[in-house]
C-alpha positions as CSV (number, residue, x, y, z in Angstrom):
1,M,0.0,0.0,0.0
2,S,1.8,3.1,-1.2
3,D,1.7,6.4,0.7
4,G,0.4,8.1,-2.4
5,R,-2.9,6.4,-2.1
6,W,-3.5,8.2,1.2
7,S,-1.7,11.5,0.3
8,D,-4.9,13.6,0.6
9,L,-6.1,12.1,3.9
10,T,-4.8,14.8,6.2
11,A,-6.4,17.7,4.2
12,R,-9.6,15.7,3.9
13,V,-9.8,14.9,7.6
14,L,-9.0,18.5,8.7
15,S,-11.4,20.2,6.4
16,A,-14.1,17.5,7.0
17,G,-13.7,18.2,10.8
18,V,-14.4,21.9,10.3
19,L,-17.4,21.2,8.1
20,V,-18.8,18.6,10.5
21,A,-18.4,21.1,13.4
22,V,-20.1,24.0,11.6
23,G,-22.8,21.7,10.2
24,A,-23.4,20.1,13.6
25,V,-24.0,23.5,15.2
26,E,-26.3,24.6,12.4
27,V,-28.3,21.4,12.5
28,W,-28.6,21.7,16.3
29,L,-29.7,25.3,16.1
30,G,-32.2,24.7,13.4
31,G,-34.7,27.5,12.4
32,L,-33.3,30.6,10.7
33,W,-29.7,29.6,11.5
34,F,-30.0,26.4,9.6
35,E,-32.0,28.0,6.7
36,A,-29.2,30.6,6.4
37,F,-26.6,27.9,6.3
38,I,-28.4,26.0,3.6
39,S,-29.0,29.2,1.7
40,I,-25.3,30.0,1.6
41,A,-24.3,26.5,0.7
42,C,-26.8,26.3,-2.2
43,G,-25.6,29.7,-3.4
44,L,-22.0,28.6,-3.3
45,M,-22.8,25.5,-5.3
46,T,-24.6,27.5,-7.9
47,W,-21.6,29.8,-8.1
48,E,-19.4,26.8,-8.6
49,L,-21.7,25.4,-11.3
50,V,-21.6,28.6,-13.3
51,R,-17.9,29.0,-12.9
52,M,-17.4,25.5,-14.3
53,I,-19.7,25.9,-17.2
54,D,-18.9,29.5,-18.1
55,P,-15.7,30.7,-16.3
56,G,-15.9,34.2,-17.8
57,R,-19.3,35.0,-16.3
58,K,-18.1,35.9,-12.9
59,A,-20.8,38.6,-12.2
60,V,-23.5,36.2,-13.5
61,A,-22.2,33.5,-11.1
62,I,-22.5,35.8,-8.1
63,Q,-26.0,37.0,-9.1
64,L,-27.3,33.5,-9.6
65,A,-25.8,32.4,-6.3
66,I,-27.7,35.1,-4.5
67,L,-30.9,34.3,-6.4
68,T,-30.5,30.6,-5.5
69,G,-30.0,31.3,-1.8
70,F,-33.1,33.5,-1.6
71,A,-35.2,31.1,-3.8
72,V,-34.4,28.1,-1.5
73,V,-35.5,29.8,1.7
74,L,-38.5,31.5,0.2
75,S,-39.7,28.3,-1.5
76,Y,-40.0,26.7,1.9
77,H,-42.1,29.5,3.5
78,L,-44.4,30.1,0.5
79,P,-47.6,28.2,-0.1
80,A,-47.3,24.9,-2.1
81,L,-48.5,26.6,-5.3
82,Y,-45.5,28.9,-5.4
83,K,-42.8,26.5,-4.3
84,L,-42.0,25.1,-7.8
85,P,-41.8,28.5,-9.6
86,F,-39.3,29.8,-7.0
87,L,-37.2,26.6,-7.2
88,L,-37.2,27.0,-11.0
89,A,-36.2,30.6,-11.0
90,P,-32.4,30.2,-10.7
91,A,-32.5,27.4,-13.3
92,L,-34.5,29.3,-15.9
93,V,-32.8,32.7,-15.4
94,G,-29.4,31.1,-15.5
95,A,-30.1,29.1,-18.6
96,G,-30.4,32.4,-20.5
97,Q,-27.2,33.7,-19.1
98,V,-24.7,30.8,-19.6
99,S,-23.2,30.4,-23.0
100,R,-23.0,26.6,-23.1
101,Y,-24.4,23.4,-21.5
102,R,-27.6,25.2,-20.8
103,G,-29.5,21.9,-20.3
104,I,-27.0,20.6,-17.8
105,Y,-27.0,23.9,-16.0
106,T,-30.8,23.9,-15.8
107,L,-31.0,20.4,-14.3
108,F,-28.1,21.0,-11.8
109,A,-29.5,24.3,-10.7
110,L,-32.9,22.8,-10.1
111,W,-31.3,19.9,-8.3
112,I,-29.4,22.3,-6.0
113,A,-32.5,24.3,-5.2
114,A,-34.7,21.2,-4.6
115,A,-32.1,19.6,-2.4
116,G,-31.9,22.8,-0.4
117,L,-35.6,22.8,0.1
118,G,-35.3,19.1,1.1
119,F,-32.7,19.9,3.8
120,I,-34.9,22.7,5.3
121,S,-38.0,20.5,5.2
122,I,-36.3,17.5,6.8
123,R,-34.8,19.6,9.7
124,T,-37.9,21.7,10.3
125,N,-40.8,19.3,9.7
126,M,-39.3,15.9,10.5
127,G,-36.9,17.0,13.2
128,F,-33.4,17.0,14.5
129,V,-33.0,13.2,14.7
130,W,-34.1,12.7,11.1
131,M,-31.5,15.3,9.9
132,V,-28.8,13.6,12.0
133,W,-29.8,10.2,10.4
134,L,-29.5,11.6,6.9
135,I,-26.1,13.1,7.6
136,S,-25.0,9.9,9.3
137,V,-26.0,7.8,6.3
138,V,-24.2,10.0,3.8
139,V,-21.1,10.4,5.9
140,A,-20.9,6.7,6.6
141,T,-21.4,6.0,2.9
142,D,-18.6,8.4,2.0
143,V,-16.1,7.4,4.7
144,A,-16.7,3.6,4.3
145,G,-16.5,4.0,0.5
146,Y,-13.2,5.9,0.7
147,F,-11.4,3.5,3.2
148,V,-12.8,0.2,1.9
149,G,-12.1,1.3,-1.7
150,K,-8.6,2.4,-0.9
151,A,-7.9,-0.7,1.2
152,L,-9.4,-3.4,-1.0
153,G,-9.3,-1.9,-4.4
154,G,-10.7,-4.2,-7.1
155,P,-12.8,-3.6,-10.2
156,K,-13.8,0.0,-10.9
157,F,-17.5,0.9,-10.5
158,W,-17.7,3.2,-13.6
159,P,-14.2,4.0,-14.8
160,R,-15.2,6.4,-17.6
161,V,-17.2,8.6,-15.2
162,S,-15.4,8.2,-11.8
163,P,-12.1,6.4,-12.2
164,K,-11.3,6.2,-8.5
165,K,-14.6,4.5,-7.4
166,T,-14.6,0.7,-6.9
167,W,-17.3,-1.9,-6.4
168,S,-15.7,-2.7,-3.1
169,G,-16.0,0.9,-1.9
170,T,-19.5,1.2,-3.2
171,A,-20.6,-2.0,-1.4
172,G,-18.8,-0.8,1.7
173,G,-20.9,2.3,1.7
174,W,-24.1,0.2,1.5
175,V,-23.0,-1.9,4.5
176,A,-22.2,1.2,6.5
177,A,-25.5,2.8,5.7
178,A,-27.3,-0.4,6.8
179,I,-25.5,-0.3,10.1
180,V,-26.5,3.4,10.6
181,G,-30.1,2.4,9.7
182,L,-30.0,-0.5,12.2
183,A,-28.8,1.8,14.9
184,F,-31.5,4.5,14.3
185,A,-34.1,1.8,13.9
186,A,-33.2,0.5,17.3
187,Y,-33.2,4.0,18.8
188,G,-36.6,5.0,17.2
189,G,-38.3,1.7,17.5
190,F,-38.6,1.3,13.7
191,G,-38.8,-1.9,11.8
192,T,-36.4,-3.4,9.4
193,W,-37.8,-1.2,6.7
194,F,-35.8,1.6,8.1
195,I,-32.6,-0.3,7.2
196,V,-33.8,-0.6,3.6
197,I,-34.6,3.2,3.5
198,S,-31.1,3.9,4.8
199,V,-29.5,1.8,2.1
200,L,-31.7,3.4,-0.6
201,A,-30.6,6.9,0.7
202,S,-27.0,5.7,0.5
203,M,-27.5,4.7,-3.1
204,A,-29.1,8.1,-3.8
205,S,-26.1,9.7,-2.2
206,Q,-23.7,7.7,-4.4
207,A,-25.9,8.5,-7.5
208,G,-25.5,12.2,-6.6
209,D,-21.7,11.8,-6.5
210,I,-21.6,10.0,-9.8
211,V,-23.8,12.6,-11.6
212,E,-21.5,15.4,-10.3
213,S,-18.4,13.4,-11.4
214,A,-19.9,12.9,-14.9
215,A,-20.6,16.6,-15.2
216,K,-17.1,17.6,-14.2
217,R,-15.7,15.3,-16.8
218,K,-18.0,16.9,-19.3
219,F,-16.8,20.3,-18.3
220,G,-13.2,19.2,-18.2
221,V,-12.5,20.1,-14.6
222,K,-11.1,18.1,-11.7
223,D,-13.0,19.9,-8.8
224,S,-15.9,22.2,-8.7
225,S,-13.7,24.7,-6.9
226,N,-10.9,24.9,-4.4
227,L,-12.9,26.3,-1.5
228,I,-12.5,23.1,0.7
229,P,-9.0,21.7,1.0
230,G,-8.9,18.0,0.2
231,H,-12.5,17.9,-1.1
232,G,-12.5,20.5,-3.8
233,G,-15.7,22.6,-3.7
234,F,-19.1,22.6,-2.1
235,L,-20.5,20.6,-5.0
236,D,-17.8,18.0,-4.5
237,R,-18.6,17.8,-0.8
238,F,-22.4,18.0,-0.9
239,D,-23.3,16.1,-4.1
240,G,-24.0,13.0,-2.1
241,M,-25.9,14.8,0.5
242,M,-28.0,16.5,-2.2
243,G,-28.8,13.1,-3.7
244,A,-30.0,11.7,-0.4
245,A,-31.9,14.9,0.5
246,L,-33.7,14.8,-2.8
247,F,-34.6,11.2,-2.3
248,V,-36.0,11.8,1.1
249,L,-37.9,14.9,-0.2
250,L,-39.5,12.8,-3.0
251,V,-40.4,10.0,-0.6
252,G,-42.0,12.5,1.8
253,L,-44.0,14.1,-1.1
254,I,-45.3,10.7,-2.1
255,F,-46.2,9.3,1.3
256,S,-46.8,12.4,3.3
257,P,-47.2,15.5,1.0
258,G,-48.5,17.7,3.8
259,A,-45.3,17.2,5.8
260,M,-43.1,18.8,3.2
């Protein structure tokens, strides 16, 4: 096992520690503090998206970042009839501003805004424990995937899209998510179905990571930005979380639309 395989570990651990600490405080506080945190995160991800697609549009990137932040928070507080138009606003406005990959931009911008709404809905309507569960599933998936994949190696999951991901790391993430689901099921008195939901959320998290990796390859960039040492940008760090949040939001809309 060469040292090069673990060369980015220190930076990843340190920056992840800061992110976890800040995120933990925001999740615990909830309310407007958490909404502001999600608003800023979604704005930064939109800024990164525009910078990847159209690097010369720096002013547009800032404007769309601000629009996204406001749209995410307002969409939660507005009646159901107005939620979708506000979520669509950054995507539709930005599609007319970027010079290429307009379709990809539109889908990603809508994904970012919808995931932001999902985060706020989960924390506010479902509660602190559910938000901790979601974060735990995604973090466990990411950490287990990283260490199991590095340690065991083996066949690549999808080498043309994400060359570093292996089947061993992917499966390791599922197992870790199942363990998290088992722990929360025992804590909350849920049945085995909660383990299944946890694994599905893990898969959604991995899907989010893969989609973002495919987009970066399309754009010809390695990272969405360099804002987070060892992790790249906010899109690089939160792609999995957005995939899982969107999954939970859609499940909630299907089975309990009033709760979202």
